[in-house]
N, C-alpha and C positions, 0 to 999 in steps of 0.2 A: 595546775594548769593546760597537763594532758586530759587530765579528767573533762576537761572543757571541751578541748578538742575534738577528741574524740566526741563529744554530746551525753557523755554522762555525768550522773551528780556530782558532784564536792559533797561528800560530807564533815560533817562541822559538829564537833561535840559541842554536847552541853550552848548554851546561848551565844556561841563567838566571841562573844568581851572581853577574851583573853590577850595581851596588849602585845604588839611583836614591832621594830624599827626594823620597818623592810629600806633595803640598800641596795642600789644596783654596783655590779659587780665593776664597773670602771671608775664607779666615786669611790670605793673600795681601793681598786691599783693606784686612784690619784692619792689618796687620803696616802700610803704608805708613798708613794715620792715626797708627797709634801713633808711630812717629820724626816727621811729619807737627808734632805736637803739640810734641816737643824744641824748643827755644830755641837748640842751638846743635851744630849735627849739618852745617853748610857745609864740607865737604867730607872726610865720612865717608862708612866703606862698610860695612850689614848685610847678612851673609846673612839667609837669608828661608826657611825653610822647616821641618820636621814635626821635625828634630831625630834624625831618625830613619829613617838609613838601610836601604832593603827588597828584596831581592833582585827583580831584574826578573818571575823564574819565579812568588817570590808574589802578586807585583801580580796576573797572570795569576790564578791560580789561585783568589784573594778574586776577581775579577769573574766566573769560572765556578761559585764559591760562592755568592756572593750574586746572576748570574743566573738561577742552575737551568739554565744554556743552555750550547751552546758546550761546548769541548775543549783541552787543549793539547798541542802536535806539537813535539816538538823536533828541528831541522834543524840541517844541517852550519850556518857559517857560510858563505855564499857570499865569491867570491872577490874577495879585498879588503877585505869591511867588516871582517873580525876587524881589518886594518889601523889602518883609520878610527876605529873603537870609541872613544868618548871614553873609558872605565874607569870609574870605580867616583867614585860624588859621594859625601859626606860633608861637608855642613855644619855648620859650629860656631852656635848660635845663641846662644851665651852672651852675645854682644854686649848683643845686642838686648833679651832677657831685662832680664839688668841695667837698658841705661839706660831702658827703658819698660814692664818687667812684660809685655810681651807674649809669647802663647806660641800655635802650634797649635794649637785645638780640637776638630779636626774628624779624626776617625783616618780612615786607608783605606779601612776597611771602610763606612763613615758616608758617607765622598764618593762610593763608589764607588755606593753603593745612591739615593744623592742625584742624582747626574749618571744613571743608571739613571730614575729616578722623571721626570726633566726629558725625556729624552729618548726613552722608548720609545713614547709618542701623539706625538712628533714625527720619528721616523725617513720616513716616504717623504720628508718636506722634507731629507734630508739621501743620497737616492740618488741 
């Protein structure tokens, strides 16, 4: 997001199809609170995510579209990076939904808009 705010290219390694599950911070907080209200969760594991894996390139394209700044630049994988790429991330959120009724409510686009609205006037503090 910072690169786009500065009008610089967002570099994407390879074809950008590596999947990630993006979730907004308030949704994570709400998930923690929902699980915390359960009475019998000791030792249980709950996945927290949007439940939708999105290609990295789509996330970057959404940033450029929402901010109306920046551009996408596809570049080859640097030496050894492809070897350490984590692979696709795809969380099942069925358990947390069934146990608590919780589900993420902030879309990728809305989350990017919220982040931009927060950070844009404060960009100089992060440089």
